[in-house]
C-alpha positions in Angstrom: 64.3 106.1 123.8 68.0 106.0 124.3 68.4 103.8 121.2 66.4 106.4 119.1 68.8 109.1 120.3 71.8 107.1 119.4 70.4 106.4 116.0 69.6 110.1 115.4 73.3 110.9 116.3 74.5 108.2 113.9 72.2 109.4 111.2 73.7 112.9 111.5 77.2 111.4 111.1 76.1 109.5 108.0 74.4 112.5 106.4 77.5 114.6 107.1 79.6 111.8 105.5 77.5 111.9 102.3 76.3 108.3 102.9 72.9 107.0 102.2 70.0 106.6 104.7 67.6 103.8 104.0 64.4 102.7 105.8 63.2 100.3 103.1 63.6 101.6 99.5 64.2 105.3 100.1 67.6 107.0 100.3 69.0 110.5 100.5 72.5 111.8 100.0 74.0 114.9 101.6 77.2 116.9 101.0 80.5 114.9 100.8 82.6 114.8 104.0 84.6 112.3 106.0 83.5 112.1 109.7 86.2 111.1 112.1 86.2 109.9 115.7 88.1 112.5 117.6 89.7 109.9 119.9 90.9 107.8 117.0 92.2 110.8 115.2 94.0 111.9 118.4 95.7 108.5 118.7 96.8 108.5 115.1 98.3 112.0 115.5 100.2 110.8 118.5 102.2 108.3 116.5 105.7 109.5 116.3 108.2 108.9 113.5 110.9 109.7 116.0 109.7 107.1 118.5 109.5 104.5 115.7 113.1 105.3 114.7 114.4 105.0 118.2 112.7 101.6 118.7 114.2 100.3 115.4 117.6 101.6 116.4 117.4 99.7 119.7 116.5 96.5 118.0 119.3 96.9 115.5 121.8 97.4 118.4 121.4 93.8 119.4 123.6 92.8 116.5 121.5 89.9 115.5 118.1 88.7 116.6 118.3 85.4 114.8 116.0 82.8 116.4 119.0 80.5 117.2 121.2 83.3 118.5 122.3 83.6 122.2 119.7 83.9 124.9 122.3 84.4 127.8 123.8 87.7 126.7 122.2 90.9 128.0 123.4 93.0 125.1 123.0 90.9 122.0 121.0 88.2 120.4 117.3 87.2 120.5 117.2 86.7 124.3 118.3 90.3 125.0 115.9 91.6 122.4 112.9 89.7 123.8 113.6 91.0 127.3 113.9 94.5 126.1 110.6 94.4 124.3 109.0 92.9 127.4 110.4 95.7 129.5 109.0 98.3 127.1 105.6 96.7 127.1 105.7 96.8 130.9 106.4 100.6 130.8 103.4 101.1 128.5 101.2 99.0 130.7 101.5 101.5 133.6 99.1 103.8 131.8 96.4 101.1 131.5 95.2 101.1 135.1 96.0 97.4 135.4 94.2 96.3 132.2 97.3 95.7 130.2 99.3 92.6 131.2 102.6 91.5 129.6 103.8 87.9 129.1 106.6 86.0 127.6 104.8 83.1 126.0 107.4 80.4 125.8 107.2 77.3 123.7 109.6 74.6 122.6 110.2 73.8 118.9 111.5 70.3 118.1 114.3 69.8 115.7 112.9 69.6 112.2 116.0 68.6 110.1 115.7 71.9 108.2 115.9 75.3 109.9 115.8 74.0 113.5 118.9 71.7 113.9 118.1 70.9 117.6 115.2 71.5 120.1 115.0 75.2 121.0 112.9 77.2 123.3 111.3 80.3 121.7 109.0 83.0 123.0 106.5 85.5 121.8 106.4 88.7 123.7 102.8 89.8 124.2 101.0 92.9 125.7 97.4 92.1 126.3 95.0 95.0 126.8 91.9 93.4 128.4 88.5 94.6 127.2 86.4 96.6 129.6 83.2 94.6 128.9 83.3 91.3 130.8 80.7 89.9 128.3 82.8 90.8 125.3 85.1 87.9 124.4 86.3 89.3 121.1 90.1 89.4 120.5 92.0 91.5 117.9 95.7 90.8 117.3 98.4 93.1 115.7 101.8 91.6 115.3 105.3 91.7 113.7 108.3 89.4 114.0 111.3 90.1 116.2 113.8 87.7 114.7 116.1 88.6 111.9 118.4 86.9 109.5 121.4 87.4 107.1 121.9 85.7 103.7 122.3 82.3 105.2 119.1 81.6 107.2 121.1 79.3 109.5 123.8 82.0 110.4 123.0 82.6 114.0 126.1 84.6 114.8 126.7 86.9 111.9 125.5 90.5 111.9 121.8 90.6 111.0 120.4 94.1 112.0 116.9 93.4 110.5 116.0 97.1 110.6 113.1 96.8 108.1 112.6 93.0 108.3 111.1 93.2 110.7 112.1 95.7 113.4 109.7 98.0 111.4 106.7 95.8 112.2 107.7 95.3 115.8 108.2 99.0 116.3 104.8 99.6 114.9 103.3 97.1 117.3 105.1 98.7 120.2 104.1 102.3 119.3 100.5 101.2 119.0 100.7 99.5 122.5 102.2 102.6 124.0 99.4 104.9 122.6 96.4 102.5 123.1 97.3 101.4 126.6 95.5 104.3 128.2 92.3 103.9 126.2 89.4 101.6 127.0 87.9 99.2 124.5 85.2 96.6 125.1 87.1 94.0 123.1 90.6 92.7 124.0 93.6 93.9 122.0 96.7 91.8 121.8 100.1 93.3 120.7 102.7 90.6 119.7 106.4 90.4 118.8 106.7 86.9 117.2 109.8 84.8 117.3 110.7 82.2 114.7 109.2 83.7 111.6 112.4 83.3 109.5 112.9 79.7 110.6 109.3 78.7 109.7 106.6 80.9 111.2 106.9 79.1 114.5 105.8 81.9 116.8 102.6 82.7 114.9 101.9 79.0 114.5 102.2 78.6 118.2 99.8 81.5 119.0 97.3 80.5 116.3 97.1 77.0 117.7 96.8 78.3 121.2 94.0 80.6 120.2 92.2 77.7 118.6 92.7 75.3 121.6 91.6 78.0 124.1 88.6 79.0 122.0 89.5 82.6 121.5 86.9 84.6 119.6 89.6 86.0 117.4 87.9 88.4 114.9 91.0 89.9 113.2 94.7 89.4 113.0 96.8 92.3 111.5 100.3 91.1 110.5 103.0 93.7 109.6 106.2 92.6 108.0 108.6 94.8 106.0 106.6 98.0 106.3 109.3 100.8 106.7 111.0 101.3 103.3 109.6 103.4 100.4 112.4 103.2 97.8 113.3 100.5 95.3 116.7 101.1 93.7 116.1 98.3 91.3 113.1 100.2 89.7 113.9 103.7 90.7 110.5 104.0 92.4 110.2 106.2 95.5 106.7 106.0 96.8 105.6 106.6 100.4 101.9 107.1 99.6 100.9 103.5 99.0 101.1 100.3 101.0 100.1 96.7 100.1 97.6 94.7 102.1 97.4 91.0 101.3 94.5 88.7 102.0 93.5 85.1 101.1 90.5 84.8 98.7 89.3 81.3 99.6 89.4 80.4 103.4 92.2 77.9 104.1 89.8 75.7 106.2 86.8 76.0 103.8 84.5 73.0 104.0 83.0 71.3 100.9 79.6 72.7 101.8 81.1 76.2 102.1 82.9 75.8 98.8 79.6 74.8 97.1 77.9 78.0 98.4 80.8 80.1 97.4 80.7 78.8 93.8 76.9 79.3 93.7 77.1 82.9 94.9 80.3 83.8 93.0 81.8 85.1 96.3 85.4 84.0 95.6 86.5 87.6 96.4 84.7 87.8 99.8 86.5 85.7 102.3 86.6 87.0 105.9 90.2 88.0 105.4 89.5 89.8 102.1 86.7 91.8 103.9 89.1 92.5 106.8 91.5 94.0 104.2 88.7 96.1 102.8 87.8 97.3 106.3 91.4 98.4 107.0 91.5 100.2 103.7 88.2 102.1 104.4 89.1 103.0 108.0 92.9 103.6 107.4 92.4 106.0 104.5 89.8 107.9 106.5 92.3 108.7 109.3 95.7 108.8 107.7 96.5 111.5 105.1 98.6 110.7 102.0 98.3 107.0 102.1 96.5 104.6 99.8 96.0 101.0 100.9 96.4 98.7 97.8 94.5 95.5 98.1 96.7 92.5 97.1 94.5 89.8 95.7 96.6 86.9 97.0 97.4 85.6 100.4 100.9 87.1 100.3 103.6 88.1 97.8 104.3 85.7 95.0 105.3 82.3 96.5 105.9 83.8 99.9 104.2 83.8 103.3 104.1 85.4 106.7 102.9 85.3 110.3 99.2 85.7 109.2 99.4 82.4 107.4 99.0 80.1 110.4 96.0 82.1 111.6 94.4 81.7 108.1 95.1 78.0 108.4 93.2 77.9 111.7 90.2 79.6 110.1 90.8 83.2 111.3 90.5 86.4 109.4 94.1 87.5 109.0 96.0 89.9 106.6 99.5 91.0 105.9 100.7 94.6 105.4 103.9 95.1 103.4 105.6 98.1 101.8 104.7 98.9 98.2 108.2 98.5 96.8 110.6 96.1 98.5 114.4 96.7 98.3 116.0 93.3 98.0 119.6 94.7 98.4 118.6 95.4 102.0 116.6 92.3 102.8 118.0 88.8 103.7 121.5 90.1 102.9 124.9 90.0 104.7 126.0 93.5 105.7 128.8 94.3 103.2 130.0 96.7 100.5 130.5 95.3 97.0 131.7 97.4 94.1 130.9 100.5 96.1 127.3 99.4 96.9 126.1 98.9 100.4 124.1 95.7 101.2 122.3 94.7 104.3 119.1 95.5 106.2 120.3 98.8 107.7 118.4 101.6 109.3 119.6 104.3 106.9 117.5 102.7 104.2 114.3 103.2 106.0 111.6 105.9 105.8 110.1 106.6 109.2 107.5 109.0 108.0 106.2 106.2 105.8 106.3 103.8 108.8 104.3 106.4 110.8 101.6 106.4 108.2 101.4 102.6 108.0 101.2 102.5 111.8 98.3 104.9 111.6 96.3 102.6 109.3 96.8 99.7 111.7 95.9 101.7 114.8 92.8 103.3 113.3 91.5 99.9 112.1 92.2 98.2 115.4 90.6 100.9 117.4 87.5 101.2 115.3 87.0 97.4 115.4 87.7 97.3 119.1 85.0 99.9 119.8 82.5 98.5 117.3 79.5 96.3 118.2 79.5 92.6 117.5 78.7 91.8 113.9 75.1 91.1 113.0 73.9 87.5 113.0 72.1 85.3 110.5 72.5 87.8 107.7 70.4 86.6 104.8 69.1 87.7 101.4 65.6 86.6 100.7 65.2 84.6 97.5 61.5 83.6 97.6 60.5 86.2 94.9 61.9 87.1 91.5 62.6 90.9 91.9 65.0 93.6 90.8 65.2 94.8 94.4 67.2 93.1 97.1 65.5 92.1 100.4 67.9 91.6 103.3 67.3 90.6 106.9 69.5 89.8 109.9 69.4 89.4 113.7 70.7 91.8 116.4 74.0 90.5 117.9 73.3 88.3 120.8 76.3 89.6 122.8 77.8 93.0 123.6 76.4 96.5 123.2 73.2 96.9 121.2 74.0 98.6 117.9 72.7 102.1 117.2 72.0 100.9 113.6 73.3 98.9 110.7 75.1 99.6 107.5 74.2 97.8 104.3 77.3 97.8 102.0 77.0 97.4 98.2 79.4 97.1 95.3 79.3 95.9 91.7 80.6 92.4 91.2 83.7 93.7 89.5 84.5 96.3 92.1 87.3 95.7 94.6 85.8 97.9 97.3 82.4 98.7 98.7 80.9 101.5 96.7 77.6 102.5 98.5 76.5 102.4 102.1 72.9 102.5 103.5 72.2 103.2 107.1 69.4 101.1 108.5 67.7 101.3 111.9 66.0 97.9 112.1 67.1 94.4 111.1 65.8 94.3 107.5 66.2 96.4 104.4 64.9 96.5 100.9 67.5 98.0 98.6 66.5 99.2 95.1 69.4 97.4 93.4 69.4 93.8 92.1 71.3 91.0 93.8 72.0 89.8 90.3 74.3 92.8 89.7 75.8 93.6 93.1 77.3 92.1 96.2 76.0 93.1 99.6 77.1 92.9 103.2 75.9 94.1 106.5 77.7 95.8 109.4 76.6 96.7 112.9 77.5 100.2 113.9 77.5 102.2 117.2 76.5 105.9 117.6 80.1 107.0 116.9 80.2 105.3 113.6 82.5 102.4 114.6 81.4 99.5 112.4 81.9 95.7 112.8 83.4 93.6 110.1 81.0 93.1 107.1 79.0 89.9 107.0 77.9 88.6 103.6 74.3 87.3 103.4 73.4 83.8 102.6 70.2 82.8 100.7 67.1 82.4 102.8 63.4 81.9 101.8 
């Protein structure tokens, strides 16, 4: 009886949203609207551009946050910066009722003959908001890197303010932790300031390997790096309405069997990371005004990488958000003036309203996924009959809350985003569109409309 009431509530939300309702082959469509969860909208509205600016200013005040800089000073260098982030996380944790814990995850990196001249101890600063459901082992990570650099990546003493690269990403993570600490999610949320990105992605590599070794059920990793500038002097573009989201197409750890299936289905554009990116676009644009998430169809910018990369290499769904137009005069540059032009990653070249919106996209996605049910299991498309309809079936998640319903997603093979949604009560659906012409996926959804990540069907007879 309760499940029927939840589904009725969910159906009302979907009809309000102008989505489709399906119990087999029938569907109806109501007036267009965008339903929003009041609690997520409240959190997004709480994000403060002023707070973000103050956080970045504090990180800039450490002079340099180079990975090899001093760890003994209380006022400058990576050591002081780490301790400050930890102290801020501890302040936020007070609102969690004991559910948020803070740790300095220390690790030693051996000299590599390249960017690590001698063995060095590094540390990721982490705030962990424990899930409220003891049976829910899902983990969602949002991160940015704390270390900074000047022109010479080995210059550990020169001024390296790193305002946008990547104090912007760390400020985002900190503001999200502050706001989300007082809320309860069944899944566990992890907020991370990585160290060692500029020297070789060492912090993210350490955490990705730790997650694998400890058997974390890590369902999503949201990396944010260079997310606070909206102007490109080189091209004259000034755009704070678009942000890029990069994701790998083919999973880094794909097996030969998985590769054969991918080639058979033509699903090169449907890796878990790519569908995480689509998820963030759908959810983020629903809650944040005047922002368009542009899906970058490569793992990162041309010939470049970031802290999501080690997570991809371990087989996790991980993406990287980056501003639409990078300003290279203020990235990886010594602070200086040449021929009347200012160089260096300085705070005056940032757009904190833009950073606020990008923070909102991350928060809305993390919250929606943190509240969503587990994804459906054994999702399949039935291939025993030749038909211009598509028969799908799946199983209820074996863990966590029971979904109020499911959403069948559909898009044309050439479309970058999901184009239609069908709400289904049971664990099977017949959709009046041919699997020859469309891609499909299935999400589990609760009564508030929080949806799991999409699961692509595999052929079954």
